[in-house]
Legacy VTK file of the C-alpha trace (Angstrom):
# vtk DataFile Version 3.0
C-alpha trace
ASCII
DATASET POLYDATA
POINTS 276 float
111.613 78.307 39.458
113.337 81.762 39.593
111.265 84.878 39.995
113.083 88.163 39.628
116.391 86.563 40.753
114.906 84.690 43.943
114.353 81.054 44.370
110.795 80.395 45.267
108.961 77.081 45.872
105.581 76.908 44.416
102.674 74.734 45.753
104.334 73.492 49.015
103.910 76.433 51.481
100.354 75.946 52.574
100.407 72.136 53.155
103.714 72.634 55.220
102.016 75.327 57.380
99.014 73.143 57.881
101.080 70.233 58.903
103.148 72.358 61.147
99.967 73.699 62.994
98.706 70.143 63.470
102.020 69.061 64.939
102.059 72.132 67.290
98.627 71.284 68.465
99.434 67.723 69.091
102.652 68.680 70.997
100.696 71.240 73.151
98.069 68.518 73.917
100.614 65.936 74.870
102.465 68.531 76.981
99.220 69.396 78.828
98.411 65.804 79.474
101.787 65.039 80.766
101.778 68.040 83.177
98.300 67.112 84.375
99.275 63.537 85.042
102.435 64.579 86.765
100.666 67.178 88.901
97.948 64.623 89.744
100.581 62.083 90.836
102.380 64.777 92.918
99.161 65.755 94.674
98.326 62.089 95.551
101.761 61.353 96.855
101.755 64.643 98.940
98.281 63.612 100.399
99.476 60.096 101.245
102.583 61.397 102.939
100.790 64.140 104.845
97.950 61.986 105.965
94.673 63.112 107.333
94.384 65.793 109.994
91.424 67.088 111.883
90.878 70.385 113.719
88.630 70.439 116.781
87.566 73.775 118.108
86.221 74.737 121.589
84.708 78.124 122.168
84.563 79.663 125.605
84.261 82.817 127.636
87.599 83.928 128.861
88.276 85.062 132.401
86.546 88.482 132.107
87.168 89.800 135.678
90.400 90.143 137.601
89.981 88.864 141.128
91.348 92.109 142.458
88.167 93.797 141.029
86.145 92.157 143.767
87.786 94.369 146.550
89.048 97.197 144.534
87.906 99.477 141.802
89.125 98.572 138.357
89.055 100.492 135.148
86.838 99.270 132.281
88.507 96.929 129.954
89.924 98.746 126.772
89.708 96.985 123.429
92.728 97.185 121.094
93.147 96.306 117.393
93.744 92.669 118.387
91.157 92.429 121.186
91.036 93.140 124.891
94.512 93.000 126.348
93.528 90.663 129.166
92.047 88.126 126.743
95.148 88.365 124.449
97.335 87.457 127.429
95.083 84.442 128.063
95.637 83.105 124.493
99.296 83.210 125.190
98.804 81.302 128.396
96.595 78.743 126.476
99.627 78.059 124.010
102.265 78.138 126.768
104.472 75.290 127.889
102.823 75.378 131.408
99.307 74.631 130.026
100.755 71.954 127.693
102.402 70.444 130.852
99.136 70.315 132.637
97.317 68.620 129.809
100.045 66.194 129.331
100.334 65.287 133.037
96.505 64.981 133.494
95.204 63.462 130.125
96.011 59.736 129.703
97.682 58.835 126.419
98.307 62.424 125.519
101.093 63.453 123.055
104.337 65.006 124.128
104.533 68.562 125.417
106.326 69.667 122.318
103.573 68.093 120.113
100.858 69.714 122.114
102.380 73.143 121.762
102.878 72.603 118.020
99.275 71.739 117.283
97.266 74.096 119.663
96.096 77.545 118.554
94.169 80.143 120.627
92.756 83.381 119.456
90.363 86.023 120.593
86.988 86.446 118.709
86.777 90.068 117.754
86.568 92.718 120.502
84.698 90.363 122.865
85.550 88.209 125.881
85.258 85.020 123.703
88.132 82.779 123.114
88.512 80.044 120.379
90.872 77.112 120.869
91.694 74.676 118.190
93.711 71.541 118.381
94.940 69.540 115.251
95.485 65.750 115.278
95.476 62.890 112.738
92.630 61.395 114.793
89.322 63.172 114.976
88.364 61.812 118.320
91.817 62.651 119.814
91.589 66.165 118.523
88.207 66.642 120.354
89.664 64.988 123.395
92.665 67.244 123.606
90.878 70.526 122.691
88.325 69.591 125.503
91.151 68.905 127.952
92.749 72.329 127.184
89.461 74.146 127.902
88.981 72.217 131.227
92.432 72.855 132.615
92.334 76.460 131.499
89.006 76.867 133.543
90.643 75.058 136.517
93.852 77.180 136.308
91.860 80.437 136.136
89.820 79.658 139.167
92.866 78.384 141.158
94.771 81.552 140.354
91.871 83.677 141.491
91.361 81.659 144.689
95.096 82.043 145.539
94.987 85.755 145.065
91.839 86.130 147.046
93.049 83.758 149.750
96.119 85.926 150.353
93.994 89.058 150.440
91.525 87.393 152.707
94.182 86.398 155.248
95.467 89.947 155.423
92.049 91.348 156.116
91.046 88.706 158.552
94.315 89.304 160.572
93.563 93.069 160.583
89.960 92.383 161.714
91.085 90.021 164.445
93.339 92.698 165.726
90.331 94.871 166.557
88.250 94.445 169.636
84.667 93.188 169.274
83.396 96.726 170.042
85.619 98.214 167.275
84.500 95.615 164.842
80.885 96.481 165.503
80.955 100.254 166.080
83.777 101.679 164.151
83.830 102.484 160.308
87.156 100.514 160.013
85.709 97.602 161.750
82.603 97.522 159.631
84.596 97.899 156.529
86.873 95.056 157.264
83.993 92.847 158.282
82.266 93.529 154.982
85.401 92.820 152.867
86.141 89.506 154.755
82.619 88.332 154.029
82.756 89.309 150.414
86.303 87.724 149.906
85.149 84.485 151.825
82.104 84.082 149.501
84.081 84.758 146.411
86.893 82.643 147.409
84.586 79.701 147.999
82.963 80.136 144.524
86.451 80.154 142.892
87.313 76.988 144.803
84.125 75.452 143.209
85.447 76.569 139.777
82.659 78.964 139.375
83.968 82.274 140.599
82.954 85.723 139.370
84.067 86.260 135.790
85.558 82.795 135.507
85.819 81.072 132.200
82.725 79.252 130.747
83.044 76.571 128.149
80.340 76.692 125.364
80.020 72.867 125.113
78.868 70.070 127.138
81.210 67.202 126.274
84.241 66.617 124.097
82.058 64.682 121.638
79.919 67.836 121.057
82.920 69.872 119.846
82.935 70.693 116.109
85.823 68.991 114.150
86.608 69.138 110.479
89.110 67.584 108.187
91.800 70.243 107.113
93.849 68.184 104.713
92.445 67.116 101.250
91.826 63.407 100.446
93.756 61.669 97.793
91.087 62.262 95.053
90.816 65.901 95.994
94.579 66.364 96.132
94.861 64.524 92.676
92.430 66.901 91.088
94.158 69.941 92.540
97.554 68.654 91.477
96.204 68.069 87.898
94.791 71.561 87.745
98.132 72.883 88.912
99.848 70.821 86.323
97.670 72.122 83.482
98.393 75.747 84.625
102.251 74.885 84.466
101.791 73.445 80.941
99.799 76.508 79.626
102.483 78.727 81.104
105.180 76.759 79.274
103.321 76.973 76.056
102.826 80.712 76.372
106.518 81.155 77.146
107.478 79.070 74.119
105.027 80.808 71.759
106.412 84.168 72.952
109.994 83.131 72.409
109.031 81.648 68.899
107.452 84.932 67.851
110.471 86.879 69.068
112.791 84.757 66.794
110.589 85.026 63.688
111.688 88.343 62.182
115.330 87.346 62.388
114.595 84.018 60.686
112.470 85.782 57.884
115.325 88.263 57.229
117.830 85.351 56.972
115.567 83.567 54.508
115.188 86.607 52.186
118.951 87.067 52.019
119.308 83.529 50.965
LINES 1 277
276 0 1 2 3 4 5 6 7 8 9 10 11 12 13 14 15 16 17 18 19 20 21 22 23 24 25 26 27 28 29 30 31 32 33 34 35 36 37 38 39 40 41 42 43 44 45 46 47 48 49 50 51 52 53 54 55 56 57 58 59 60 61 62 63 64 65 66 67 68 69 70 71 72 73 74 75 76 77 78 79 80 81 82 83 84 85 86 87 88 89 90 91 92 93 94 95 96 97 98 99 100 101 102 103 104 105 106 107 108 109 110 111 112 113 114 115 116 117 118 119 120 121 122 123 124 125 126 127 128 129 130 131 132 133 134 135 136 137 138 139 140 141 142 143 144 145 146 147 148 149 150 151 152 153 154 155 156 157 158 159 160 161 162 163 164 165 166 167 168 169 170 171 172 173 174 175 176 177 178 179 180 181 182 183 184 185 186 187 188 189 190 191 192 193 194 195 196 197 198 199 200 201 202 203 204 205 206 207 208 209 210 211 212 213 214 215 216 217 218 219 220 221 222 223 224 225 226 227 228 229 230 231 232 233 234 235 236 237 238 239 240 241 242 243 244 245 246 247 248 249 250 251 252 253 254 255 256 257 258 259 260 261 262 263 264 265 266 267 268 269 270 271 272 273 274 275
């Protein structure tokens, strides 16, 4: 019928709006279900491709004393924003190619040097002399085994380095002492000082040779099996749930964008309907 010159349909507007609302809800539900299924599938596929990975961590006291401090006065260690400088340098050593080479050459069935360097991480623990080394591998036992090997060879390296330094200094002092007569060794200040230094260096050097020198690293674990290890990649079920949740979020975002665009176009559509 015509009302004041305009064509108006009577009795059909409300059912059409109700039907449109139902269709909109059905479409939204289908979209969310499809997004959730797609996200879950993507999560499962990603988990299968990535496989399982375990991180084994060994905690140890870093080399806290320079061997030169045995025969010379050293300043107190100064902490920085990232830890003690001496300890930070040791984390670089642990992640270096030289250390990976030592592990690779001495540990049977170890991965390549490139793989070792890729999967090892070392850091300082706050402003302390504690170091934390983590190794990641697909096999939990292998992750523990390699982390333990890194700690062992780091301890060996630190003691050997100190022993070499002290050995060179000991040789110099021993030659200087031998150049003195027995009377000079016993009754002069120079002779007594050299004798004392030689004794101190000899004792410290033998301790470093036994891998237990002053300030040398200490490993806070007894065996590789005692190292803590945890899985760091999700299983397929967990990855599927995470993917489904992400898919739902994507679906809701699409619906919100679609709703916003629809509301933006409504005024223009209403104005066109009134003109016709």
